[in-house]
Phi, psi and omega in degrees: 000138179290143175282162177297148186297329180283358172055242193292350179299335185254017177256185175270184185301321184292338179270357186289324186239126173296157187296327185283343184266107182262158180292122182289139171293326180233101182298342176269359183296141173256117181274117188307319189293347184258357191229161179284164185303334186272001184269135173205157170265120186284179183294334179276004177089354183278139176285140179234152173224127183049034179089355176254133181289151176286341176291320178299313180295319179296319184290325179280318188248355181067175179236159347297157176205140170276132180247122190248131178263092191295316179302318178297317179297312178301319176299325178289318178302311181294331176294322179281324182287326173299312182297321182252047186296336184255021184225169172263123179253116182251130171280123185279102187292341181297334177297315169198128188234117170208155179305312185299318185288315182298318181296317179297320182297319181290322178293338177267004168108001182268151167273179188227131177258130180232158179225008177214167175295329178295312175301317180300318179294326172295318179296320178289321179294335179279352175093017177286132178292131180310327181291346177263009180252147170240144188244122173251181172128142180274347181216061178291137181284159177303324180293324177293316179297312180304313177299315185295317177291320182294324183267358180079041176306143187298327181199145174235127186266109180287142185230357178203161174298323181294320176298325178297321179296317179296315182301315181300317182290318177299310179308315186290322175297318184270356183068035186244165172224077183296153174281134180234136169250149178257121180278120185258126172270105191275000183075023183238127170236132183234124171223134177050241187259006184231150170215153177235134194259012179221166169058036176241027177284343185282067183207170189272349184268143163078177175254125184293145172287334182298143177061018177076015184292313176301313177306314182296318178300317175295322176305311185292325176293319179298322180287337184288130187294330187246020178238145175243120180277103185283325178169193181249149183236144177215138174223131191243004177151198185215160184051055180263124188252356166216176192252015185298320184294332178295333177299314179297314181297315182291327175296315186286324175294321181294323177295317175298316180296321178299317179294321181291320175296318178291323187274333185234356175076024182255137175254112181282139191277332196218145173232125179254117184266007178069205183229227183094004184293143187271168179226170180262114173266326179216183187281358173279351184261140184219078183286153175279146173293153182304322182299316182292316181297319179298316181296315182300310182296317173306312180296315178299312179296318179294316184293318183288327178289319176302315180297328184271352177078031184234162171288152178286117178288167174291142183260142168231153180219165189223067176288148180221286183307318182294334178278310192264333185307306182285352187274356179232151165230156178260129181259123182239163167246138179286133178258313181221158174228123181233109172288133180241121179264125187254168179300142180088000178093354181290157178215158178217141174275124168269108183254113184267129177245173185277019176230221175138216187301336179287342183246343176210092183270353186297324181297316182284326185281312185246007186057036182289152181249141179228165176247173178201155174213148172297119190259338191258004180187162168269158179226139173267005183286162178284153181292142177231142175290124187233164170229119179273119180236163187260191186257009185273156183278072194198125180286342178270009178284079188237129177266306182232115188288314187221124171200150174269114172244163182295138181301346179262013177306139189215168177302143183092341174291150174264134176248142173242132175249109180283168171076031184252021181283335186256123172071354178285299178290323181296323177264015180297154181222179174250031180306140186060015177065041174265125181292147180283139185296162172279169169246116185254122184261135177244131179204133178058033178076015179235144180241139177216151173277130177250337165229117192287155175290136168291157180233170175295329178293326173298321181294310185288335183292328178277343179274091187282356174082000000 
């Protein structure tokens, strides 16, 4: 049975605070692992990013707003391309997609992964060469496939038998031979620190290894006159903080590749292990640096290929969240503060901000955890257990479930929630007809809008009556 949306509000005192959340010694402290490299608290207590105060940003661009540290994003891109210098690194644009961000990723050496015509259009508008694009998706339309083949997208990840048939017909019509990867459902699902290696075939993505389905898909691509099987693709989860689950995945894919090589004489050039690498949202998260991930994945792939008796293919990966997630925070203004006294004498501050579920649905949708800090000043007040909530007509409209904020937090204060670069703007909505916030990029002491704030006029323009 589902719990009530308000969660711990209906529990006893012991359930109010999760075990990982400790009372801070300094409620004004900024934990570096949760923020982009350009964020700091100045002597006056105001949060700064790239030398600009959040007060200045709020005055110029209003709130709520996503604030993007472009230098930090570029540094993360370089860290991954340097760690995987002998591999193909694709930025998973589903995490956050805009011309400025895709262009920056490409300038730092990454290719780009897209999964819809819309994401493809943004990538092309950003000037990304089609050969540096990969197309994903479990239900690509004939029009999307036709465009991808026509412009020469570098790889298309096939996800169904119907798609293989469509690709062959389109490639024949256009006189092309696109690179195709077969997405293999390896029966491994990894999330955070745990993974389960069986019984995950019941999902919409990929071809299951069970009963030879993935083998048959690869066989059909090999047999297709106008398709080239570039390699096999596997994606096993998200928010992965260690590489143990990749051992099972790589072993199973390597065995399939060895069988294809033995049966058809094909040597597949590439192995794509997907993405899902984790980032730190709160102090309970401890992601590995790219260099450690790269070294571990190389060893895993080399060992499993040796065990399968095949040469090591070129490796490709698709980080998204870990690149863009930590580079943004969402800046809100506090509207109301409501102390709620619970049974047993416990209390919680409900801090309402001018955004909510429309700009960050992940807390409600995935039970995701976030942090927050008072951004417009320092405070000498004692820490108070708070819940940051939005303005929407929905009891599940929670941005940060549990956080210690200064007890004197008040209307007009600015709050900043770090780690909102991935999937927040991408999954944003107009719930309650709230326009979506802008994305403001900061670099070299300058701020500019890279995604404009929606307006009520934008909403009404689509309402044709």
